[in-house]
C-alpha positions in Angstrom: 119.5 109.6 140.2 118.4 108.0 137.6 119.9 104.8 136.3 120.1 103.5 133.1 117.5 100.8 133.4 115.1 103.1 134.2 116.0 105.7 131.3 113.2 106.6 128.6 110.3 105.8 131.4 107.8 107.8 133.0 107.1 107.8 136.7 103.7 107.0 137.7 102.8 105.8 134.1 100.0 103.3 134.2 99.8 100.5 131.7 98.3 102.7 128.2 97.0 101.6 124.8 100.3 102.1 123.4 102.3 99.9 126.2 104.2 96.7 124.6 101.5 94.6 126.6 98.3 95.6 124.6 100.2 95.2 121.2 101.3 92.2 121.4 98.8 89.5 120.2 97.4 86.9 122.4 98.1 83.2 122.1 96.0 81.8 119.6 95.2 85.1 117.7 94.9 84.4 114.1 96.7 87.0 112.4 95.5 85.5 108.8 92.1 87.5 109.5 94.2 90.7 109.3 94.3 91.0 105.3 90.8 90.3 104.4 89.6 92.9 107.1 92.0 95.4 105.7 90.9 94.9 102.2 87.2 95.1 103.1 87.7 98.5 104.6 90.2 99.6 101.7 87.5 98.5 99.1 84.5 100.4 100.9 86.5 103.7 101.4 88.0 103.1 97.6 84.4 102.6 96.0 83.2 106.1 97.8 86.1 107.7 96.3 85.5 105.9 92.9 81.8 107.1 92.9 82.6 110.1 93.2 84.6 110.3 89.9 82.2 108.3 88.1 78.8 110.0 89.1 78.6 111.8 86.1 79.5 109.3 83.3 76.6 107.1 85.4 74.2 110.4 85.0 75.0 110.1 80.9 75.0 105.9 80.8 71.9 105.6 78.4 72.3 108.3 76.7 76.0 108.7 75.9 76.3 112.8 74.8 73.7 114.0 76.9 71.5 113.0 80.0 68.2 111.0 78.9 65.7 112.5 81.5 62.1 111.1 82.1 59.6 113.7 84.0 57.8 112.5 86.7 59.3 109.5 87.4 59.3 108.0 91.3 61.9 107.0 93.0 61.4 103.2 92.5 61.0 104.0 89.3 64.0 105.7 88.9 66.0 102.7 90.5 65.0 100.3 88.4 64.6 102.1 84.8 65.9 101.3 81.7 64.9 104.0 79.3 66.1 106.9 81.5 69.7 108.1 83.1 70.1 108.5 86.5 69.5 112.2 87.8 72.6 114.1 89.0 70.5 115.1 92.2 69.4 111.5 92.8 73.4 110.0 92.3 74.3 112.8 94.9 71.9 111.5 97.4 73.2 107.9 97.1 76.7 109.4 97.7 76.0 111.2 100.5 73.9 108.0 101.9 77.1 106.1 101.4 79.1 108.3 103.8 76.1 108.4 106.1 76.0 104.7 106.2 79.9 104.0 106.0 80.0 106.2 109.5 77.5 104.7 111.2 78.7 101.2 110.4 82.1 102.5 111.6 80.6 103.7 115.1 78.8 100.9 115.7 81.0 97.8 114.5 84.5 99.6 114.6 85.7 98.8 117.6 
């Protein structure tokens, strides 16, 4: 027979990750660290989606109406040039690398 005090509990259930003991902060936890951490995460993710909007204008930042290209430009030269626009292919690799670094950082330090 089930009593009112045991209603809603599962028999044989061990301490799960969503139990009350795991969701309440321990003594000495500084909760003022949570908003800056959340802000940093949202800025990182938001920058990726912001970049996805601005990649085309970045490819035309010097030549406003059409891209101003420089042939035979190395990667190092392309990073620091002030006379040519970035190629769309280079911006695509930058966007891809952003998500790779974000994923690796989340895998390594996301715990």
